[in-house]
Each structure stands twice: as structure tokens, then as C-alpha cells.
N, C-alpha and C positions, 0 to 999 in steps of 0.2 A: 906134612911137607918134610921133605928131608934138611937136614941140620945144612947140608951143603947149600940148599936152595936159600935157606933163612938169612945164614951168612951173606950171601951175595945182595940180598936186598936190603940188609941191614948197611954195607958197604955201599950200596946205591944211594939211599936217601941221604948218606953222610956228605954227598955232591949235589943232590937234588937243591934247585935253587928254591923252590916251594915249600920246603921243610927247615922245620927248625927243631932242634930237640934240646933238651934240659936233663943232664947227666948228673946233678947234684940237686937233690931235692930241698936241702937248704938253700940254694942260691937262686936268686932273679934272674940269671943269667943265659941264655940259649944260644947254640951253635947252628951255624948257618954254611953247609959249605966247609970253606976254608977258614971261615970267619968265626971266631971263637970268643965266646964271652959277650956276647952282644946283648944290649938290654932292649927290649922292644915294647916294653909299658909304655903307653902313650905315643908310640912312634908308628904303630902299622901302617896308617895311612900316608905317612910322610916317608917311612925308610923303607917300607916293601911294596905297597901297591903305587906308592909315587902319585898319588892323588886322593881328594878327600870324596869318601862316600861312606855310607852306612854299612858297618860290619855286624855280620851275623856269626855266631859261633853254633858248630855242631858239638856236643858233648857226646863222648864215647862214641866217636862217629867210627870206628871198626874200619871198615874197608872204604869208607868217605862216598859211597854212592849217593849219599843224599847232598851232600855239600858240592860235589861235582854238579848233579843234576840242578840243585838251587842256582850254582854259578853259570850254568849254560841258560838258565831260565830268565836270570835277573843279570844281566851283565853289568848293569851301572852300582850293583852292589857288591861290597868284600866279605869273601867266605872264609873262616878258619874252621878246619875239623880240629880236633883235639881227641887224642887217645894214647894209651901207652904201649900199645902194641905195635911195632915198628914195620912189622912184615904185612900187618892188615894196611896201615897206612901207606905204604909204599904201592898199593895197588890204586888208590885214589890220586896221589900224587902223580905216580904215572901216566894215568888215564887224563890228569888235567894238564900235563905236558905235551900229552898228544894232541890233546883237543886245543891245544893254544890258550886254556882259560887262565889268563894273566890274573883274574879276581879271586882265585882259589888258592888257599896256603895252608898249611896243615903244620900242627906241633904235637911232637910225642914227647908227652910228660904226664905226670900223675895230675890229676884234676883237683885232687886235693890243694894243689898249690897254684890254682888258676889266678889267684888275686895276683900272683907276682908277675905277671905276663899282661897283665891290662889295665888302662888308668880310668879314673873315675870319668863316667860317660863317655866312655870309648866303643861300648857293645849298645848297639840298638834291639838286638834281637836272638833270642838260641832257641833252639831246636836240640831236645833231649831224645835220640832214637834210641828205642830198645835195648836201654841201660840192663845192665845187672841188677835183678830186682832184689839183691842178696836177701833172700826168704827168711833166713834164721833172725829172731827179734833181736839177737845179739849183735846184729850186725845192719839195725837199723839207720844208724850215722852215716853210712857208707852209703845209701840211697842218694841220690843227685838229687831229689825233692825233698830229703830231710832239713829241717832248719839249720842244720850244721851246714849245709851249701847253701840255702836259701840268705844265710848272714853272707857268705864268701861273695855271693853274685852281687850283693848291695854295692860294693866296692867299685865295682866298674861298668853296669848298666847305665844307661842313659834313663833320662827322667820319663820319657816314652818309650818304653819296652815292652815287650811282649815274649812270654817263655812259652813256648811248645814242648808237651811229652807225647810219643808215640810208643806204645807197649802193646804186647801180649798179655802181660802178666795182670789178674786181677787184684792181686795182692799190691801190685806197685799204685795201680790205678786206685784203689780205697786209701791206701795210705797216703797219697798225694793230695785226695780230696781232704782228707782229715790234716795234712800237713800243712795246706793252703787256709783251712777254716781257722787254724788255732794260731798261724802266723800273722803276729798285727800288720805287717807291712804289705800282705799278699792279697790280693783280690782274684777272684774267679771269674773268669768270661764265659768261659763254655767248656762242658764236658760230654763225653758221648763214648758209651760202654761198647759200641760196636758200629764201627763208621760205614761198614759196608752194607747194613741194613739199612741205612738212610737212602733215600729218594735221590740224594746227590749229595758229594762231599762236602763238608762245612767249610773245609778251606781246599782251594784247588791245589795247594802243595801237597796235600796228602795223597795224593797220587802217584808218588815217587815211591817205590817200592825197595827195599835194601834186600841183601842176601838172606838175611835173618828174617824180615818179614814174608818173603816168598815160604820160606822153610815153614813158620808158625802158620801161616795160611793152607799148606798142604797137608797139616796136621788137624785140621779144623778148628783152630783157635781164631777168637775173635778178636779184633784191634779196636782198641780203645784212644783215644786221644783228649787231652785235655789242653787248654789254653788260659793262661792267667798272667797276672802283671804285678810287679813288685814297685811299692814306693820309696823311691830313693830321695825323696827330697829331703 
């Protein structure tokens, strides 16, 4: 992508009504269009979506394909995709605007700061779709299913929650199973190391494929899926 094209996309998302950005990792405030320093924690349904509904987050959403596909499939649920890459978020936000998906929004921020943007019991479900597996042992704490992040999720997940991981990485798959088994507030619901070898998909929402998933499948990689829950009581 040319620098000019990237700069144009950054300028676009500054004015998109469905994109919120955090420019200061030490601040809980977001910027949305001309509105600066807006605090959305606990206010997503009231302030952005303008009605009550369950909220589902997609972490490391990339181009936002999953958030957009889910928003189209479930118009009565609110979907928010989070990523730090603005040029990628631009694609999902643009599609959501073009398809008039008022139940899809995006946050450009570091996922490490996620607890600053959501209130207790505010989020019902999460999808973690093909995140960076951070394969070096020294970076295990940056994996989105590490205890480091599971503790963050506890602060905003609803008591009746579900977390989905979809990955091509055998290392992240095994790490996540170990992380769940050693985290006293986590319960494994189901896990599959090759979803497309099964007679049917264990979850109909697994049929949605991201750019990266298609790329992994073309290389002959298997796609793995884990569903688990956190005890936030």
C-alpha cells in the first residue's frame, strides 16, 4: 500500500461515524469524528447504537470481515471490532457503511487497553480471529489468550459469556488449551484442531472466512477452534 493511500485511509476513518480511535494509551478517551475525548465505557448501547442489545467484540479484527459478516447475519446484536491497524479497519468500516450496518462499529486502539473502553457486564461474547501467535516464548504474555489478557476480559464480560478463538497456529492452539486449564476462572466448552475435517461445522458462524484464513487454507494449513467461558461472578 502506498503511503499516500494509507494517509487517505487514516483521514477517512477520522470522520467515519462508526470508528473510534484512542491516541493516548494512558487515557480512556476515544475520538469519533469531530468529537474528541469521548468516554464510551458503559455507554456503547446508549451513545453509539442507540438501543439495548448484546455486544460482541472481535479482537485483532484486521480488515473486519468477521465483524461485518456477523453484523449482517445478526442484526439484533451489536458488533465492535478492535485493532490497532487503521488502514485495515478502514476496510471493515467502509463495508459496514456501504451495507448500512448500524450494528457494527470499530475501535482503533491497543488491545492491552481494552478494559478502559468497556464496563462490567457490557460484553456478552468475543471472537479472537487469527491473532498474532507471538511465537517467541518471551512474548507469551502478548498472546490474547494468555492469563495476562484473560484477567483483563474479566473486568467487562457478562456473567453469561462466550469466547471463541479461531486460528491456524498449532502453537497458539496448544498454548490456549494450557492457558484455559491453568486459569481458575476459565472453563473449556469445546475444541477442534481441524474444523474442516469434521462432517459439519461445530458452530455455524465458523463458515465466515477472513482474508488471512483463506490465505492459510491455500497453504494447506488446518483451522483450529476453541470455545470457552470465563467465570466473572
